[in-house]
C-alpha positions in Angstrom: 134.9 161.7 160.8 131.9 161.3 158.5 131.2 163.8 156.0 128.0 165.0 157.9 129.5 165.2 161.2 132.7 167.5 159.5 129.8 169.5 158.2 129.1 170.5 162.2 132.3 171.0 163.4 133.3 174.4 164.9 135.6 176.8 163.2 137.9 176.6 166.2 138.0 172.8 166.3 138.4 173.0 162.1 141.5 175.5 162.5 143.1 173.3 165.0 143.1 170.4 162.8 144.2 171.9 159.7 146.9 172.9 161.6 147.9 169.5 163.1 147.4 168.3 159.1 144.4 166.1 160.8 141.7 167.9 158.0 142.1 169.9 154.9 140.6 172.9 154.2 139.3 171.3 151.1 138.0 168.3 152.6 135.8 170.7 155.0 134.8 172.5 152.0 133.6 169.4 150.1 131.8 168.4 153.0 129.8 171.7 153.7 129.0 171.8 149.9 127.7 168.2 150.1 125.4 169.1 152.9 124.0 172.2 150.8 123.6 170.1 148.2 121.3 167.7 150.2 119.0 170.2 152.3 119.5 174.1 150.6 116.6 173.1 148.2 114.2 172.5 151.5 115.6 175.5 153.5 116.5 178.2 150.8 119.0 179.7 152.4 121.5 180.7 149.9 121.0 184.0 147.3 124.1 183.3 145.2 126.8 180.7 145.6 130.4 180.7 144.9 132.0 177.3 145.3 134.2 177.6 142.5 135.8 180.5 143.9 135.4 179.0 147.9 137.5 176.2 146.3 140.5 177.9 145.2 140.3 179.9 148.4 140.6 176.2 150.2 143.5 174.9 148.3 145.4 177.9 149.0 144.6 177.5 152.3 145.5 174.0 152.1 148.8 174.5 151.1 149.9 177.2 153.4 148.9 174.9 156.5 151.0 172.2 154.3 154.1 174.1 154.3 154.0 175.6 157.9 153.4 179.4 156.6 151.4 182.2 158.4 148.2 181.5 158.3 145.0 184.3 159.0 142.3 184.1 161.5 139.7 182.3 159.8 142.1 180.6 156.7 140.4 178.1 155.0 137.0 178.2 157.1 133.6 178.2 155.2 132.0 181.7 155.6 128.7 182.8 154.6 127.8 186.5 153.7 124.4 188.1 153.9 123.1 189.4 151.0 122.7 192.9 152.6 126.3 193.7 153.0 128.4 195.2 149.8 131.0 193.6 148.1 133.1 195.4 145.4 132.5 193.8 142.3 129.7 191.5 143.3 125.9 191.4 143.3 124.0 192.2 146.4 120.3 192.5 146.0 119.2 193.4 149.7 116.3 190.7 149.0 114.5 193.1 146.8 113.7 193.0 142.9 114.8 196.8 142.9 118.2 195.4 142.9 118.0 192.1 141.4 120.8 193.0 139.3 122.9 195.6 141.5 126.6 195.3 141.5 128.6 197.3 144.1 131.3 199.7 144.0 132.8 199.3 147.3 133.2 196.9 150.1 131.4 197.1 153.6 134.2 198.1 156.2 133.9 195.0 158.6 133.6 192.7 155.5 136.6 194.0 154.3 138.4 192.6 157.6 136.8 189.0 157.0 138.2 189.2 153.7 141.4 189.6 155.1 141.2 186.6 157.3 141.1 184.2 154.5 138.1 182.2 154.6 136.5 180.1 152.0 133.6 182.4 151.2 130.9 180.4 149.9 128.3 182.8 148.7 125.4 185.0 150.0 122.6 184.1 152.6 119.1 185.3 152.3 117.4 188.2 154.1 114.2 189.9 153.8 113.8 192.9 151.7 116.3 195.4 152.3 116.6 193.3 156.2 113.2 194.9 157.3 111.2 192.2 158.5 111.7 189.8 161.4 111.0 187.0 159.4 113.0 186.0 156.1 111.1 185.8 152.7 110.9 188.0 150.2 109.3 188.5 146.4 112.8 187.7 144.7 114.2 184.8 146.9 111.2 183.4 148.3 110.9 182.0 151.9 113.7 180.7 153.9 112.6 177.8 156.2 113.6 176.8 159.6 116.2 173.5 159.5 114.3 172.3 163.0 110.9 172.2 161.6 110.0 173.7 157.9 106.7 174.9 158.3 108.1 177.6 160.2 110.4 180.4 159.5 114.3 180.6 159.8 113.5 184.2 161.3 114.7 187.5 160.1 116.8 189.1 159.0 119.5 187.0 159.2 117.6 184.0 158.2 119.5 182.6 155.5 123.2 182.9 157.5 121.3 181.4 160.8 119.8 178.6 158.8 122.9 177.7 157.0 125.0 177.2 160.1 122.2 175.5 162.1 122.1 173.0 158.9 125.7 172.0 158.2 125.7 174.5 155.2 128.4 176.4 156.3 130.7 177.1 159.7 130.7 181.1 159.8 128.3 183.6 158.9 128.0 187.1 159.7 124.6 189.4 160.4 123.1 192.5 161.1 120.9 193.6 164.1 118.5 196.3 164.0 115.8 195.0 165.9 117.3 191.7 166.6 118.1 190.6 163.4 120.8 188.6 164.5 119.5 187.2 167.7 115.7 186.3 166.3 117.1 183.9 163.7 119.9 182.7 166.0 117.1 181.8 168.8 114.9 180.2 166.0 117.7 178.1 164.5 119.3 177.1 167.6 122.5 178.7 167.0 124.6 181.5 169.1 124.3 185.0 168.1 125.7 188.5 169.3 124.6 191.8 169.1 127.8 194.0 170.0 127.1 197.6 171.2 127.1 200.5 169.0 130.3 201.5 167.9 132.2 198.2 168.2 132.2 197.5 164.7 132.8 199.8 162.1 129.9 200.2 159.7 130.0 202.3 156.2 127.6 205.4 155.7 124.9 206.4 156.3 124.1 203.5 158.8 127.2 204.3 161.1 124.9 206.9 162.5 121.8 204.6 163.2 122.7 203.7 166.8 120.1 200.7 166.4 121.8 199.2 163.6 125.1 196.8 164.2 126.7 193.9 163.0 127.8 190.9 164.4 128.5 187.0 164.2 126.3 184.0 163.9 127.9 180.7 165.3 127.8 177.5 166.4 129.6 178.2 169.4 130.7 180.8 171.6 134.9 180.3 170.9 133.9 181.0 167.0 131.7 184.2 167.8 135.1 185.2 169.8 137.2 184.5 166.8 134.9 186.3 164.4 134.8 189.6 167.0 138.7 189.5 167.2 138.5 190.2 163.5 135.6 192.0 162.7 135.7 194.3 165.9 137.9 197.6 166.5 138.4 201.2 165.6 138.1 202.4 161.9 138.5 206.1 161.3 136.0 205.9 158.6 133.8 205.3 161.3 133.3 208.4 163.4 131.3 206.6 165.9 133.9 203.3 165.6 135.0 203.1 169.5 138.6 203.2 170.1 139.0 200.6 172.7 140.2 197.4 171.4 138.6 194.2 173.4 140.6 190.6 172.8 137.5 188.1 173.2 138.9 185.1 174.9 138.2 181.4 173.7 138.0 180.2 177.3 136.8 182.3 180.2 136.6 182.1 184.0 133.5 180.4 186.1 130.8 183.0 187.0 130.5 181.5 190.5 129.3 184.6 193.0 127.9 186.4 190.2 124.3 188.1 190.7 121.9 187.7 187.8 118.9 189.5 187.0 115.8 187.3 185.2 113.0 189.0 183.4 110.3 186.5 182.1 108.6 189.0 179.7 110.1 192.3 180.2 107.1 194.1 181.7 104.8 193.4 178.7 105.2 190.8 176.3 103.3 187.6 176.1 105.3 184.5 176.4 104.1 181.3 175.1 104.1 178.4 177.8 107.0 176.2 175.8 109.1 179.5 176.0 108.5 180.0 179.3 109.2 176.5 180.7 112.4 176.8 178.2 113.7 180.0 179.6 113.1 178.8 183.8 114.6 175.6 183.0 117.6 177.5 181.6 118.3 179.2 185.0 119.1 176.1 186.6 122.2 176.2 184.5 123.6 179.6 186.0 122.5 178.4 189.6 124.5 175.2 189.2 127.5 177.7 187.9 127.1 179.1 191.3 125.3 182.2 190.4 122.3 183.9 192.5 119.1 184.6 190.1 117.0 188.0 191.2 113.9 187.8 189.2 113.0 191.5 188.3 110.5 193.9 186.9 111.5 196.2 184.7 108.5 198.2 184.8 108.6 198.7 180.7 105.5 198.9 178.9 104.2 198.7 175.3 105.5 202.4 174.8 108.5 200.4 174.4 106.9 199.2 171.0 105.7 202.7 170.0 109.3 204.3 171.0 111.3 201.8 168.5 108.5 202.3 165.8 108.9 206.0 166.0 112.3 205.6 165.3 112.1 203.1 162.5 109.4 205.5 160.9 112.0 208.1 160.6 114.6 205.6 158.9 112.2 203.4 156.5 109.2 205.3 155.8 110.4 208.6 154.3 112.9 206.9 151.9 110.0 204.5 150.6 107.5 207.3 150.7 109.9 208.7 148.0 110.4 206.0 145.7 108.7 206.4 142.2 105.1 204.4 142.0 106.7 201.9 139.8 109.6 201.0 142.0 107.2 200.8 145.1 104.9 198.5 142.8 108.1 196.0 143.0 108.5 195.8 147.2 107.4 193.3 149.2 104.0 193.8 151.0 105.6 194.3 154.4 107.8 197.4 152.8 104.6 198.9 150.5 101.6 197.7 152.9 102.5 197.9 156.3 103.2 201.9 156.1 99.9 202.7 157.3 99.8 200.1 159.9 103.2 199.4 161.7 104.0 203.2 161.6 100.6 204.6 162.7 101.3 205.4 166.3 100.9 208.6 167.7 104.6 208.9 169.1 107.0 211.6 167.6 111.2 211.0 167.4 111.5 212.9 170.3 108.8 211.2 172.5 110.9 208.2 171.5 114.1 209.4 173.0 112.3 210.0 176.2 110.6 206.3 175.9 114.3 205.3 175.8 115.9 207.5 178.6 113.2 206.1 181.2 113.8 202.3 179.9 117.3 202.4 180.9 116.5 204.5 183.9 114.6 201.2 185.0 117.0 198.8 183.7 120.2 200.7 184.9 119.8 200.2 188.9 119.3 196.6 187.9 122.5 196.4 186.1 124.3 197.9 188.8 123.8 195.4 191.5 123.6 192.4 188.8 126.1 191.4 186.1 124.0 190.7 183.4 120.4 190.5 182.6 118.4 187.3 181.4 115.0 187.2 179.3 113.9 185.2 176.3 114.8 186.2 172.8 111.5 185.5 171.1 108.0 185.2 172.5 107.0 182.4 170.5 110.0 179.5 169.1 109.2 180.8 165.5 106.1 181.9 163.4 104.8 180.0 160.5 107.4 179.9 157.3 105.2 182.5 155.7 104.2 184.5 158.5 102.5 187.9 157.1 104.0 191.1 159.4 100.7 192.8 158.2 98.6 190.3 159.9 96.7 191.7 162.4 95.3 188.6 163.8 98.3 187.4 165.2 98.0 186.4 169.0 100.2 184.9 171.6 98.3 183.3 174.2 95.0 184.7 172.9 96.2 188.2 172.8 96.7 190.3 169.8 100.0 191.6 169.5 102.0 193.9 166.9 102.9 191.1 164.1 106.2 192.8 163.0 108.0 192.7 165.8 105.6 192.0 168.8 106.8 188.4 169.3 110.2 189.7 169.3 111.9 190.3 172.6 114.8 191.5 171.3 114.2 195.1 169.6 114.2 197.1 173.0 117.8 196.4 173.6 118.4 197.8 170.0 116.9 201.0 171.5 119.5 200.9 174.5 122.1 200.4 171.7 125.2 200.1 173.9 124.4 197.1 175.5 126.0 194.1 174.4 123.3 191.2 174.3 123.9 187.4 173.2 121.5 184.6 172.4 122.2 181.2 173.4 119.6 178.1 172.4 118.5 176.9 175.8 115.8 174.2 174.7 113.3 173.7 172.3 109.5 174.5 171.8 106.4 171.7 171.3 107.0 172.5 167.4 110.6 171.1 167.6 112.1 174.4 166.8 114.7 175.7 169.5 114.2 178.6 171.9 116.6 181.2 172.7 117.8 182.9 175.5 119.2 186.6 175.8 121.9 187.6 178.0 122.3 191.2 178.2 125.3 192.7 179.9 126.0 196.3 181.1 127.4 199.0 178.5 130.0 197.9 176.6 130.9 194.8 178.9 130.7 192.6 176.1 133.2 189.9 177.7 130.7 189.5 180.6 128.3 188.3 177.9 130.6 186.0 176.6 131.6 184.7 180.0 128.1 184.2 181.1 127.4 182.4 177.5 130.4 180.0 178.1 129.3 179.1 181.3 126.0 178.2 180.2 127.6 176.1 177.0 129.5 174.0 179.5 126.6 173.2 181.8 124.2 172.8 178.8 126.0 171.9 175.5 123.9 172.1 172.3 125.9 171.3 169.4 124.9 167.8 169.8 121.3 168.5 168.7 121.1 168.6 165.0 118.1 169.4 162.8 116.6 166.2 160.8 115.9 167.6 157.6 
């Protein structure tokens, strides 16, 4: 296997080869680092690298595989950790000049679990400042570009992780998802992303009390995401929202023949670009080939959904920034310091946002009662320009002005309905050459149905043969 091919191997394939002694963790790490050295200067997906430490981890993993000693779930597999998540003794910047030298004193709960799985940790991946934009660029780290077309953004906020997976610079990545921060970049970069239901993966304070915010995997395949979920999901007594139910995510799933599947082209109110609409319609054929029946539905959602999301975000983001000293606010990215008057200027209260969320589920629940899953696009456009300004009031789709921060992201409604598991799978390409993603939405806490549907689609429309030409 050529080094470049090796850099695009899946985690499950790599582990099987490690165990068969036909591939060593050091060989895989060298291929991934070589790929990083060849393309990252164009993409900009990493903040800090720890290749020497990763090589030591890979050597230890190689020795365990060679001697037949018991191995852990990710043993020797390259992994990148988002520069949002705390790791004790390491710098975590959150993409902000305010934290450029910040060293953590604790480790995020689910990161502890990944560390115990013994991966080769390559370093930290880029994110927008405080992960508060749907694109990845910051004053501290610059722009993270889309591997498929460098004129476009990788998406946010897990843009660095998704770009690194797509470009062969890592095998696995973690991510967070508050408005779609896993699914937006997974869609734009042509990889698999999964937003678990709130409570599935334990989270450290205070974000464990924000139901919109969850953590999850970004991978090349459904099986790799299952591998990660089996490590990071599960009850933790330190998180009072952590659910006690323990799921096991299989690597393989039964067919979906006989399923009834709902489909919404626009979630009721999004203008959707023609190339996204076509790729989504084409994807429906795979589910029909799998023996499922497709029902197009009208959710009846309106732009009140946007206002409801913003009302929630305002309470979580505006107040902390407003209380910052002036000299600190001067260091913020414009989408944090400048958008407050625009993004948050909605006449919707937090209490009204709760009613909006309740009304959304009242419309969706009967659909999910008769259908196992709902399908819809992940993004209304494949991606946005690399330096897209979330304050740009002139931003349009199909000639219609939309809210420039989240108005093109068909992901955030499912953070508002936080108990719904949602995956994004690549389903085609836009006219720019940037991938298009399809969302698979499940019933509350029915993660395995989402994985089953994603696996069925992956079998009929495999995507890993596609690679960005950087």
